[in-house]
C-alpha positions as a Markdown table, in Angstrom:
| # | Residue | x | y | z |
|---|---|---|---|---|
| 1 | Unk | 96.6 | 68.9 | 89.8 |
| 2 | Unk | 96.5 | 67.6 | 93.4 |
| 3 | Unk | 96.8 | 70.9 | 95.7 |
| 4 | Unk | 96.5 | 68.8 | 99.2 |
| 5 | Unk | 99.3 | 68.6 | 101.3 |
| 6 | Unk | 100.8 | 64.9 | 102.2 |
| 7 | Unk | 100.9 | 63.6 | 105.6 |
| 8 | Unk | 104.6 | 64.0 | 105.4 |
| 9 | Unk | 104.1 | 68.0 | 104.7 |
| 10 | Unk | 101.1 | 68.6 | 107.0 |
| 11 | Unk | 103.9 | 67.3 | 110.0 |
| 12 | Unk | 106.5 | 69.6 | 108.6 |
| 13 | Unk | 103.9 | 72.6 | 108.6 |
| 14 | Unk | 103.1 | 72.0 | 112.1 |
| 15 | Unk | 106.2 | 71.1 | 113.5 |
| 16 | Unk | 107.4 | 74.4 | 111.8 |
| 17 | Unk | 105.0 | 76.7 | 113.4 |
| 18 | Unk | 105.8 | 75.3 | 116.9 |
| 19 | Unk | 109.6 | 75.5 | 116.6 |
| 20 | Unk | 109.5 | 79.2 | 115.3 |
| 21 | Unk | 106.6 | 79.9 | 118.0 |
| 22 | Unk | 109.0 | 79.0 | 120.8 |
| 23 | Unk | 112.2 | 79.6 | 119.8 |
| 24 | Unk | 111.6 | 83.2 | 117.6 |
| 25 | Unk | 108.6 | 85.5 | 119.3 |
| 26 | Unk | 108.0 | 88.5 | 118.4 |
| 27 | Unk | 109.6 | 90.2 | 121.3 |
| 28 | Unk | 113.0 | 88.2 | 119.8 |
| 29 | Unk | 112.7 | 89.3 | 116.6 |
| 30 | Unk | 112.9 | 92.9 | 117.7 |
| 31 | Unk | 116.0 | 92.0 | 119.4 |
| 32 | Unk | 117.7 | 90.6 | 116.6 |
| 33 | Unk | 116.2 | 93.6 | 114.3 |
| 34 | Unk | 118.3 | 95.8 | 116.6 |
| 35 | Unk | 121.7 | 93.5 | 116.7 |
| 36 | Unk | 124.4 | 94.0 | 114.4 |
| 37 | Unk | 124.5 | 90.1 | 113.1 |
| 38 | Unk | 120.4 | 90.5 | 112.8 |
| 39 | Unk | 120.3 | 87.0 | 113.2 |
| 40 | Unk | 120.1 | 83.9 | 116.0 |
| 41 | Unk | 122.7 | 81.7 | 115.3 |
| 42 | Unk | 121.5 | 79.2 | 117.6 |
| 43 | Unk | 117.9 | 79.1 | 115.5 |
| 44 | Unk | 119.9 | 78.9 | 112.6 |
| 45 | Unk | 122.0 | 75.8 | 113.7 |
| 46 | Unk | 118.5 | 74.2 | 114.9 |
| 47 | Unk | 116.7 | 74.8 | 111.4 |
| 48 | Unk | 119.8 | 73.2 | 109.8 |
| 49 | Unk | 119.3 | 70.0 | 112.5 |
| 50 | Unk | 115.8 | 70.1 | 111.3 |
| 51 | Unk | 116.8 | 69.6 | 108.1 |
| 52 | Unk | 115.1 | 72.7 | 106.6 |
| 53 | Unk | 118.5 | 73.9 | 105.2 |
| 54 | Unk | 118.7 | 70.8 | 102.9 |
| 55 | Unk | 115.4 | 70.7 | 102.0 |
| 56 | Unk | 116.0 | 72.1 | 98.4 |
| 57 | Unk | 119.1 | 69.6 | 97.5 |
| 58 | Unk | 119.1 | 66.0 | 96.4 |
| 59 | Unk | 120.6 | 63.5 | 98.0 |
| 60 | Unk | 123.8 | 63.0 | 96.4 |
| 61 | Unk | 124.6 | 66.7 | 97.5 |
| 62 | Unk | 124.0 | 66.0 | 101.4 |
| 63 | Unk | 120.1 | 67.2 | 100.8 |
| 64 | Unk | 117.1 | 65.6 | 101.3 |
| 65 | Unk | 115.6 | 65.8 | 97.6 |
| 66 | Unk | 112.3 | 67.3 | 99.0 |
| 67 | Unk | 109.7 | 69.0 | 96.6 |
| 68 | Unk | 109.3 | 72.6 | 96.3 |
| 69 | Unk | 106.2 | 72.6 | 98.4 |
| 70 | Unk | 108.3 | 71.6 | 101.2 |
| 71 | Unk | 110.3 | 74.8 | 100.9 |
| 72 | Unk | 107.3 | 77.1 | 100.4 |
| 73 | Unk | 105.9 | 75.4 | 103.4 |
| 74 | Unk | 109.0 | 76.4 | 105.6 |
| 75 | Unk | 109.2 | 79.9 | 103.8 |
| 76 | Unk | 105.2 | 80.5 | 105.1 |
| 77 | Unk | 106.2 | 79.4 | 108.3 |
| 78 | Unk | 109.3 | 81.6 | 108.7 |
| 79 | Unk | 107.2 | 84.5 | 107.2 |
| 80 | Unk | 104.4 | 84.0 | 110.0 |
| 81 | Unk | 107.6 | 84.6 | 112.4 |
| 82 | Unk | 108.8 | 87.3 | 110.7 |
| 83 | Unk | 112.2 | 85.1 | 111.8 |
| 84 | Unk | 115.3 | 86.7 | 110.9 |
| 85 | Unk | 117.5 | 84.3 | 109.2 |
| 86 | Unk | 120.0 | 84.0 | 106.3 |
| 87 | Unk | 117.3 | 80.9 | 105.4 |
| 88 | Unk | 116.6 | 83.2 | 102.0 |
| 89 | Unk | 120.0 | 84.2 | 101.0 |
| 90 | Unk | 121.8 | 81.1 | 101.5 |
| 91 | Unk | 119.2 | 78.5 | 100.9 |
| 92 | Unk | 117.0 | 79.8 | 98.1 |
| 93 | Unk | 118.9 | 82.6 | 96.7 |
| 94 | Unk | 122.7 | 81.1 | 96.4 |
| 95 | Unk | 121.5 | 77.5 | 97.0 |
| 96 | Unk | 119.8 | 77.9 | 93.5 |
| 97 | Unk | 122.2 | 79.4 | 91.7 |
| 98 | Unk | 124.5 | 76.6 | 92.2 |
| 99 | Unk | 121.8 | 74.0 | 91.1 |
| 100 | Unk | 120.8 | 75.8 | 88.1 |
| 101 | Unk | 124.5 | 76.8 | 86.8 |
| 102 | Unk | 127.1 | 75.0 | 88.8 |
| 103 | Unk | 129.2 | 72.5 | 88.0 |
| 104 | Unk | 129.1 | 69.0 | 89.4 |
| 105 | Unk | 132.3 | 69.9 | 91.6 |
| 106 | Unk | 131.0 | 73.1 | 92.6 |
| 107 | Unk | 127.9 | 71.3 | 93.9 |
| 108 | Unk | 129.9 | 68.9 | 95.4 |
| 109 | Unk | 131.7 | 71.5 | 97.5 |
| 110 | Unk | 129.1 | 74.1 | 98.3 |
| 111 | Unk | 125.9 | 72.4 | 98.8 |
| 112 | Unk | 126.5 | 69.6 | 101.6 |
| 113 | Unk | 127.8 | 72.8 | 103.5 |
| 114 | Unk | 125.2 | 74.6 | 103.0 |
| 115 | Unk | 122.7 | 71.4 | 103.8 |
| 116 | Unk | 124.6 | 71.0 | 107.2 |
| 117 | Unk | 124.4 | 74.8 | 108.3 |
| 118 | Unk | 128.3 | 75.3 | 108.1 |
| 119 | Unk | 128.0 | 78.1 | 105.5 |
| 120 | Unk | 126.2 | 81.3 | 105.4 |
| 121 | Unk | 125.9 | 82.8 | 101.4 |
| 122 | Unk | 124.8 | 85.9 | 100.2 |
| 123 | Unk | 124.2 | 87.3 | 96.5 |
| 124 | Unk | 126.0 | 90.3 | 95.4 |
| 125 | Unk | 123.9 | 91.5 | 92.4 |
| 126 | Unk | 121.9 | 95.0 | 92.5 |
| 127 | Unk | 123.7 | 97.9 | 92.1 |
| 128 | Unk | 123.5 | 101.9 | 92.5 |
| 129 | Unk | 120.9 | 102.4 | 89.8 |
| 130 | Unk | 118.8 | 99.6 | 91.1 |
| 131 | Unk | 117.7 | 97.6 | 88.0 |
| 132 | Unk | 116.8 | 94.2 | 88.5 |
| 133 | Unk | 118.1 | 92.8 | 84.9 |
| 134 | Unk | 121.2 | 91.5 | 85.0 |
| 135 | Unk | 122.3 | 92.8 | 81.6 |
| 136 | Unk | 122.2 | 96.4 | 83.5 |
| 137 | Unk | 125.1 | 95.2 | 85.9 |
| 138 | Unk | 128.2 | 97.6 | 85.5 |
| 139 | Unk | 130.6 | 96.1 | 87.6 |
| 140 | Unk | 133.5 | 94.8 | 85.7 |
| 141 | Unk | 135.5 | 91.6 | 86.3 |
| 142 | Unk | 139.3 | 92.5 | 85.0 |
| 143 | Unk | 141.0 | 89.2 | 83.7 |
| 144 | Unk | 144.7 | 89.2 | 84.8 |
| 145 | Unk | 146.0 | 85.6 | 84.0 |
| 146 | Unk | 144.3 | 82.9 | 85.7 |
| 147 | Unk | 142.0 | 85.3 | 87.9 |
| 148 | Unk | 139.4 | 88.1 | 87.7 |
| 149 | Unk | 139.8 | 91.2 | 89.8 |
| 150 | Unk | 136.3 | 92.8 | 90.9 |
| 151 | Unk | 136.0 | 96.5 | 91.5 |
| 152 | Unk | 132.9 | 98.1 | 92.4 |
| 153 | Unk | 130.2 | 98.6 | 94.6 |
| 154 | Unk | 127.1 | 96.3 | 95.4 |
| 155 | Unk | 124.0 | 97.4 | 97.6 |
| 156 | Unk | 121.1 | 95.8 | 98.9 |
| 157 | Unk | 123.3 | 92.3 | 99.7 |
| 158 | Unk | 121.2 | 90.1 | 101.7 |
| 159 | Unk | 123.0 | 89.1 | 105.0 |
| 160 | Unk | 126.8 | 90.1 | 103.5 |
| 161 | Unk | 127.7 | 91.1 | 107.4 |
| 162 | Unk | 127.3 | 87.3 | 108.3 |
| 163 | Unk | 128.2 | 85.4 | 105.1 |
| 164 | Unk | 131.3 | 83.3 | 104.5 |
| 165 | Unk | 131.0 | 83.6 | 100.9 |
| 166 | Unk | 129.9 | 85.8 | 98.0 |
| 167 | Unk | 128.3 | 85.2 | 94.5 |
| 168 | Unk | 129.1 | 88.1 | 92.5 |
| 169 | Unk | 127.8 | 89.2 | 89.7 |
| 170 | Unk | 130.3 | 91.3 | 87.3 |
| 171 | Unk | 130.8 | 91.9 | 83.8 |
| 172 | Unk | 133.3 | 89.9 | 82.1 |
| 173 | Unk | 132.3 | 91.5 | 78.7 |
| 174 | Unk | 130.1 | 94.5 | 77.4 |
| 175 | Unk | 127.2 | 91.9 | 77.1 |
| 176 | Unk | 128.5 | 89.5 | 79.1 |
| 177 | Unk | 127.5 | 88.6 | 83.1 |
| 178 | Unk | 129.4 | 85.9 | 85.2 |
| 179 | Unk | 129.2 | 84.9 | 88.8 |
| 180 | Unk | 131.9 | 84.3 | 90.7 |
| 181 | Unk | 132.7 | 83.0 | 94.2 |
| 182 | Unk | 134.7 | 85.2 | 96.5 |
| 183 | Unk | 135.4 | 85.1 | 100.4 |
| 184 | Unk | 133.5 | 87.4 | 102.2 |
| 185 | Unk | 136.6 | 87.8 | 104.8 |
| 186 | Unk | 139.0 | 89.3 | 101.8 |
| 187 | Unk | 140.9 | 92.1 | 103.0 |
| 188 | Unk | 139.9 | 93.9 | 99.8 |
| 189 | Unk | 136.3 | 94.1 | 100.8 |
| 190 | Unk | 134.3 | 96.5 | 102.8 |
| 191 | Unk | 130.9 | 95.7 | 103.7 |
| 192 | Unk | 128.5 | 98.2 | 105.8 |
| 193 | Unk | 125.4 | 97.3 | 107.1 |
| 194 | Unk | 122.6 | 99.7 | 105.6 |
| 195 | Unk | 119.8 | 101.2 | 107.6 |
| 196 | Unk | 116.4 | 100.0 | 105.9 |
| 197 | Unk | 112.9 | 100.2 | 106.4 |
| 198 | Unk | 112.8 | 96.4 | 106.9 |
| 199 | Unk | 115.5 | 96.4 | 109.6 |
| 200 | Unk | 117.0 | 93.6 | 107.5 |
| 201 | Unk | 120.4 | 92.7 | 107.0 |
| 202 | Unk | 121.3 | 94.6 | 103.8 |
| 203 | Unk | 124.6 | 95.7 | 103.2 |
| 204 | Unk | 126.8 | 98.1 | 100.6 |
| 205 | Unk | 129.9 | 95.8 | 99.6 |
| 206 | Unk | 132.8 | 97.4 | 98.2 |
| 207 | Unk | 134.9 | 95.4 | 96.1 |
| 208 | Unk | 138.7 | 96.9 | 95.8 |
| 209 | Unk | 141.0 | 94.8 | 93.9 |
| 210 | Unk | 139.2 | 91.4 | 94.9 |
| 211 | Unk | 141.0 | 88.6 | 93.4 |
| 212 | Unk | 139.1 | 85.6 | 91.9 |
| 213 | Unk | 140.3 | 82.5 | 90.9 |
| 214 | Unk | 138.8 | 81.0 | 87.5 |
| 215 | Unk | 138.1 | 78.1 | 89.4 |
| 216 | Unk | 136.0 | 80.1 | 91.4 |
| 217 | Unk | 133.6 | 81.1 | 88.5 |
| 218 | Unk | 129.8 | 79.3 | 88.7 |
| 219 | Unk | 128.9 | 77.6 | 85.7 |
| 220 | Unk | 130.9 | 79.5 | 82.7 |
| 221 | Unk | 132.2 | 82.5 | 81.6 |
| 222 | Unk | 129.3 | 84.7 | 80.6 |
| 223 | Unk | 126.5 | 82.1 | 81.7 |
| 224 | Unk | 125.5 | 84.4 | 84.9 |
| 225 | Unk | 122.3 | 86.3 | 83.2 |
| 226 | Unk | 120.9 | 83.0 | 82.6 |
| 227 | Unk | 121.5 | 81.5 | 85.7 |
| 228 | Unk | 120.4 | 84.7 | 87.9 |
| 229 | Unk | 116.7 | 84.5 | 85.6 |
| 230 | Unk | 116.2 | 80.8 | 86.1 |
| 231 | Unk | 116.9 | 81.6 | 90.0 |
| 232 | Unk | 115.1 | 84.7 | 90.5 |
| 233 | Unk | 112.0 | 83.2 | 89.0 |
| 234 | Unk | 112.1 | 80.3 | 91.6 |
| 235 | Unk | 113.0 | 82.9 | 94.4 |
| 236 | Unk | 110.4 | 84.9 | 93.5 |
| 237 | Unk | 107.8 | 82.2 | 94.4 |
| 238 | Unk | 109.9 | 81.6 | 97.7 |
| 239 | Unk | 109.5 | 84.8 | 98.5 |
| 240 | Unk | 105.8 | 85.3 | 97.9 |
| 241 | Unk | 105.4 | 82.3 | 100.2 |
| 242 | Unk | 106.8 | 84.1 | 103.1 |
| 243 | Unk | 105.1 | 87.0 | 102.3 |
| 244 | Unk | 101.7 | 85.3 | 102.7 |
| 245 | Unk | 103.0 | 83.6 | 105.8 |
| 246 | Unk | 103.1 | 86.9 | 106.8 |
| 247 | Unk | 100.0 | 88.1 | 105.1 |
| 248 | Unk | 98.2 | 85.4 | 107.6 |
| 249 | Unk | 99.8 | 86.4 | 110.9 |
| 250 | Unk | 98.6 | 90.0 | 110.1 |
| 251 | Unk | 94.9 | 88.5 | 109.8 |
| 252 | Unk | 95.4 | 86.5 | 112.8 |
| 253 | Unk | 96.8 | 89.0 | 115.1 |
| 254 | Unk | 94.3 | 92.0 | 113.9 |
| 255 | Unk | 91.4 | 89.4 | 114.7 |
| 256 | Unk | 92.4 | 88.6 | 118.2 |
| 257 | Unk | 93.3 | 92.5 | 118.9 |
| 258 | Unk | 89.7 | 93.6 | 117.7 |
| 259 | Unk | 87.8 | 90.8 | 119.6 |
| 260 | Unk | 89.5 | 92.2 | 122.7 |
| 261 | Unk | 89.9 | 96.0 | 122.3 |
| 262 | Unk | 86.8 | 97.6 | 123.2 |
| 263 | Unk | 85.2 | 101.1 | 122.3 |
| 264 | Unk | 81.6 | 102.3 | 123.8 |
| 265 | Unk | 81.5 | 99.3 | 125.4 |
| 266 | Unk | 82.0 | 96.9 | 122.8 |
| 267 | Unk | 84.7 | 95.1 | 120.8 |
| 268 | Unk | 85.6 | 96.6 | 118.0 |
| 269 | Unk | 85.0 | 93.6 | 116.1 |
| 270 | Unk | 81.7 | 94.2 | 116.2 |
| 271 | Unk | 81.8 | 97.1 | 114.3 |
| 272 | Unk | 80.5 | 96.8 | 110.1 |
| 273 | Unk | 83.6 | 98.7 | 108.8 |
| 274 | Unk | 85.9 | 96.5 | 110.9 |
| 275 | Unk | 84.4 | 93.5 | 109.8 |
| 276 | Unk | 84.5 | 94.6 | 106.3 |
| 277 | Unk | 88.1 | 95.0 | 106.8 |
| 278 | Unk | 88.7 | 91.6 | 107.9 |
| 279 | Unk | 86.7 | 90.2 | 105.0 |
| 280 | Unk | 88.7 | 92.0 | 102.2 |
| 281 | Unk | 92.2 | 90.8 | 104.2 |
| 282 | Unk | 90.8 | 87.2 | 104.2 |
| 283 | Unk | 89.6 | 87.3 | 100.5 |
| 284 | Unk | 92.9 | 88.7 | 99.3 |
| 285 | Unk | 94.7 | 86.3 | 101.6 |
| 286 | Unk | 93.3 | 82.9 | 100.4 |
| 287 | Unk | 93.0 | 83.9 | 96.8 |
| 288 | Unk | 96.9 | 84.8 | 96.9 |
| 289 | Unk | 97.5 | 80.9 | 98.8 |
| 290 | Unk | 95.9 | 78.9 | 96.6 |
| 291 | Unk | 98.0 | 80.8 | 94.0 |
| 292 | Unk | 100.9 | 79.9 | 95.6 |
| 293 | Unk | 100.4 | 76.4 | 95.7 |
| 294 | Unk | 99.3 | 76.2 | 92.2 |
| 295 | Unk | 102.5 | 77.8 | 91.1 |
| 296 | Unk | 104.4 | 75.4 | 93.9 |
| 297 | Unk | 102.9 | 72.3 | 92.3 |
| 298 | Unk | 103.6 | 73.4 | 88.3 |
| 299 | Unk | 107.3 | 73.5 | 89.5 |
| 300 | Unk | 107.4 | 70.0 | 91.5 |
| 301 | Unk | 105.5 | 68.8 | 88.2 |
| 302 | Unk | 108.2 | 70.5 | 86.0 |
| 303 | Unk | 106.1 | 72.4 | 83.8 |
| 304 | Unk | 106.4 | 75.9 | 82.8 |
| 305 | Unk | 105.2 | 78.0 | 85.8 |
| 306 | Unk | 107.7 | 81.5 | 84.9 |
| 307 | Unk | 104.4 | 83.5 | 83.6 |
| 308 | Unk | 102.7 | 82.6 | 86.6 |
| 309 | Unk | 105.6 | 82.8 | 89.4 |
| 310 | Unk | 105.9 | 86.6 | 87.9 |
| 311 | Unk | 101.9 | 87.1 | 88.2 |
| 312 | Unk | 102.1 | 85.7 | 91.5 |
| 313 | Unk | 105.2 | 87.8 | 92.7 |
| 314 | Unk | 103.5 | 91.1 | 91.4 |
| 315 | Unk | 99.8 | 90.5 | 93.1 |
| 316 | Unk | 101.8 | 89.4 | 96.6 |
| 317 | Unk | 103.7 | 92.4 | 96.4 |
| 318 | Unk | 100.5 | 94.4 | 96.4 |
| 319 | Unk | 98.1 | 92.0 | 98.9 |
| 320 | Unk | 100.9 | 92.0 | 102.0 |
| 321 | Unk | 100.8 | 96.1 | 101.5 |
| 322 | Unk | 96.9 | 96.0 | 101.8 |
| 323 | Unk | 96.4 | 93.7 | 104.5 |
| 324 | Unk | 99.2 | 95.0 | 106.7 |
| 325 | Unk | 97.8 | 98.3 | 105.8 |
| 326 | Unk | 94.5 | 97.7 | 107.1 |
| 327 | Unk | 95.9 | 95.7 | 109.9 |
| 328 | Unk | 97.8 | 98.6 | 111.1 |
| 329 | Unk | 94.3 | 100.7 | 110.8 |
| 330 | Unk | 92.3 | 98.3 | 112.7 |
| 331 | Unk | 95.3 | 98.4 | 115.6 |
| 332 | Unk | 95.2 | 102.4 | 115.5 |
| 333 | Unk | 98.2 | 104.2 | 117.0 |
| 334 | Unk | 100.0 | 101.2 | 118.9 |
| 335 | Unk | 100.0 | 99.7 | 115.3 |
| 336 | Unk | 102.8 | 102.2 | 114.0 |
| 337 | Unk | 104.7 | 101.7 | 117.3 |
| 338 | Unk | 107.4 | 99.4 | 118.4 |
| 339 | Unk | 105.2 | 98.2 | 121.2 |
| 340 | Unk | 103.2 | 96.5 | 118.8 |
| 341 | Unk | 103.7 | 93.9 | 116.6 |
| 342 | Unk | 101.8 | 94.3 | 113.7 |
| 343 | Unk | 104.2 | 96.8 | 112.6 |
| 344 | Unk | 106.6 | 94.1 | 112.1 |
| 345 | Unk | 104.7 | 93.0 | 109.4 |
| 346 | Unk | 103.8 | 96.4 | 107.9 |
| 347 | Unk | 107.6 | 97.4 | 107.5 |
| 348 | Unk | 108.4 | 93.8 | 106.1 |
| 349 | Unk | 105.6 | 94.2 | 103.4 |
| 350 | Unk | 107.3 | 97.3 | 102.0 |
| 351 | Unk | 111.0 | 96.0 | 102.1 |
| 352 | Unk | 110.0 | 92.1 | 101.1 |
| 353 | Unk | 108.3 | 94.3 | 97.6 |
| 354 | Unk | 111.9 | 95.0 | 96.2 |
| 355 | Unk | 113.1 | 91.5 | 96.9 |
| 356 | Unk | 113.2 | 89.6 | 93.3 |
| 357 | Unk | 111.7 | 92.2 | 91.3 |
| 358 | Unk | 109.0 | 94.8 | 92.4 |
| 359 | Unk | 105.4 | 95.2 | 91.3 |
| 360 | Unk | 106.1 | 97.0 | 87.7 |
| 361 | Unk | 109.0 | 94.6 | 87.3 |
| 362 | Unk | 106.8 | 91.2 | 87.3 |
| 363 | Unk | 104.1 | 92.9 | 85.9 |
| 364 | Unk | 106.5 | 93.8 | 82.6 |
| 365 | Unk | 107.7 | 90.7 | 82.8 |
| 366 | Unk | 104.2 | 88.9 | 82.4 |
| 367 | Unk | 103.7 | 90.9 | 79.1 |
| 368 | Unk | 107.1 | 90.1 | 77.8 |
| 369 | Unk | 105.6 | 86.5 | 78.3 |
| 370 | Unk | 102.0 | 86.7 | 77.0 |
| 371 | Unk | 103.5 | 88.7 | 74.0 |
| 372 | Unk | 106.2 | 86.0 | 73.1 |
| 373 | Unk | 103.6 | 83.5 | 73.5 |
| 374 | Unk | 101.0 | 85.4 | 70.9 |
| 375 | Unk | 103.9 | 86.2 | 68.4 |
| 376 | Unk | 104.5 | 82.2 | 68.3 |
| 377 | Unk | 101.0 | 81.3 | 68.1 |
């Protein structure tokens, strides 16, 4: 397994870093976090022009047929910049849902629009009980002729406030989850932005008799749980890449600060305890980063990656918190304020932990996979 980047991937990595450094400095991130939209339409448009939004999709659907490693590179860059954008919800979550379970006609209709940046989407999956399991979805979809009627509430719907369309997971039978494609501007929808620690675009979406045609069922009736499982496994790897990018930014920012901040007449980076902190942060980052690239290669080589994906996300959940917490400690009081930049990552580490599954969820999934393997052996 070759974990080295190709020349093209090195160019992509360099250009992504330069673009986000220029267009999305931390001062602008703070402005966007406090805005109602929560993202910059000009940055989103430029991401599409750079081809980022089409990297994941085959050429026949308007994409560039890139590798999953290309997507990891972009996610790392977004994580380093903590750039607020609908990239994860639209390209990764919803894009993967169509790739994994959509019909050919649905892919031809939706994926080119995502690739060109003209369509923003959001996934409405989680509910009040906070379960990550599709089987625990309680929202009902009642059949009425050639359409279904959706009633219920979805929480933590990322970017619903700026989305054009929603993918909604609902029960069409007691043990049957189906995915529906709904217009986000339906008059029977109420979308409210929720206050969260990450100051991101998490929303509450209330469905009050929203009607969806059977033509807008993604895949087939009852296939929702399987599609979500496939999507979330890959999305967890992509989210881990974003978090590892944040870890790298924490280390770089804190290293610079420790060289400049003086105490007792010398930079604090000269104190042994700070050096130990920084060394431990770097070790955790390097280990996670190498594991990330290994899992991305497994995906590109079409090998079984699910157990490693679960283990990766569980580990990165804890590593991001570990690194950002120590970064804040080294910064002292300013690290907890909006005046400093390191607090952006400290808050984001906690919000990212719960996306695509928290640590306990993924450890349980690892155990299930190992138990299944041992049973079959």
